[in-house]
C-alpha positions as CSV (number, residue, x, y, z in Angstrom):
1,M,100.3,71.7,84.5
2,L,100.0,75.5,84.5
3,R,103.1,77.5,84.0
4,K,104.3,79.5,87.0
5,I,103.4,83.2,86.9
6,K,106.6,85.4,86.7
7,K,106.9,89.1,87.5
8,T,107.5,89.8,83.8
9,D,104.3,88.0,82.6
10,K,101.3,89.8,81.2
11,I,98.0,89.0,83.1
12,L,94.5,89.3,81.7
13,C,91.9,89.4,84.5
14,V,88.4,88.4,83.3
15,C,84.9,88.7,84.9
16,E,81.4,89.1,83.6
17,G,81.1,92.9,83.4
18,G,84.7,94.0,83.7
19,N,84.1,96.6,86.3
20,S,84.5,95.0,89.7
21,R,86.2,91.6,90.3
22,S,88.6,91.7,87.3
23,V,89.4,95.4,88.1
24,A,90.3,94.5,91.7
25,L,92.5,91.6,90.6
26,A,94.3,93.6,87.9
27,W,94.9,96.4,90.4
28,L,96.5,93.9,92.8
29,F,98.8,92.6,90.1
30,K,99.8,96.1,89.1
31,K,100.0,98.1,92.4
32,S,101.0,95.4,94.8
33,F,103.3,93.3,92.6
34,G,104.4,95.7,89.8
35,M,103.1,93.4,87.1
36,E,101.4,94.2,83.8
37,A,97.7,93.4,84.0
38,I,94.5,94.4,82.3
39,S,90.9,93.7,83.3
40,V,88.1,92.9,80.8
41,G,84.5,91.8,80.9
42,L,83.1,89.1,78.8
43,R,79.6,90.7,78.5
44,E,80.7,94.0,77.0
45,S,83.7,93.1,75.0
46,S,83.7,92.3,71.3
47,K,85.1,89.0,70.0
48,E,87.9,90.9,68.3
49,T,88.9,92.6,71.6
50,L,88.9,89.3,73.5
51,T,90.9,87.7,70.8
52,M,93.5,90.5,70.9
53,L,93.8,90.4,74.7
54,G,94.0,86.6,74.8
55,K,96.9,86.7,72.4
56,W,98.6,89.5,74.4
57,A,98.3,87.7,77.8
58,D,100.7,85.1,79.2
59,H,98.1,84.1,81.8
60,I,94.3,84.5,81.8
61,I,92.6,84.5,85.1
62,L,88.8,84.1,85.5
63,T,87.3,85.5,88.6
64,D,84.3,83.2,88.4
65,R,84.6,79.5,87.5
66,N,81.1,79.7,86.0
67,L,82.6,81.7,83.1
68,K,84.7,78.7,81.9
69,D,82.1,77.7,79.3
70,R,82.1,81.1,77.7
71,I,85.8,81.6,77.1
72,P,87.5,80.9,73.7
73,K,89.0,77.4,73.5
74,E,92.4,78.9,72.6
75,W,92.6,80.4,76.1
76,K,92.5,77.1,77.9
77,P,96.3,76.6,78.1
78,K,96.7,80.0,79.7
79,L,93.7,79.8,82.0
80,R,93.6,79.9,85.8
81,V,90.5,80.5,88.0
82,Y,90.6,82.7,91.1
83,H,87.0,82.1,92.0
84,S,85.5,84.9,94.0
85,G,81.9,83.9,93.6
86,P,79.1,86.0,92.0
87,D,79.6,89.7,91.6
88,I,78.1,90.9,94.9
89,Y,80.8,93.5,95.4
90,F,79.7,96.4,93.1
91,K,82.9,98.1,93.8
92,G,86.2,96.6,93.0
93,F,88.1,97.2,96.2
94,A,85.9,95.5,98.8
95,E,88.1,94.1,101.6
96,T,86.6,90.6,101.4
97,L,87.2,90.5,97.6
98,I,90.8,91.7,97.9
99,N,91.5,89.1,100.7
100,K,90.2,86.3,98.5
101,F,92.5,87.3,95.7
102,L,95.5,87.8,97.9
103,Q,95.1,84.2,99.1
104,Y,95.0,83.0,95.5
105,L,98.1,85.1,94.7
106,E,99.9,83.6,97.7
107,D,98.9,80.1,96.7
108,D,100.4,80.8,93.2
109,G,103.7,81.9,94.9
110,I,103.4,85.5,93.8
111,K,105.2,87.7,96.3
112,N,106.5,91.3,96.5
């Protein structure tokens, strides 16, 4: 059972490249809900960076369920998936992407 996300929690948003889906999700956490959030891409980040961010985060949210096989095993207890599908957005603030994430946030009980 996943621990409920609280306003004081630190959120790590993860996607493949770290420049679209995870950026949009981190922006939502920060700007809409006033929470501490960072985005990162698995492809371009070093193992050391990912280790440090994984330790920092209270919750780690993948934006693509297909990335689950590529995450460090120590992340599993903190892991959630807000699946947005493949990166077809190419800019982080596409309305369809934001709406998908807002639904996940609502489902997780995160409110202003």
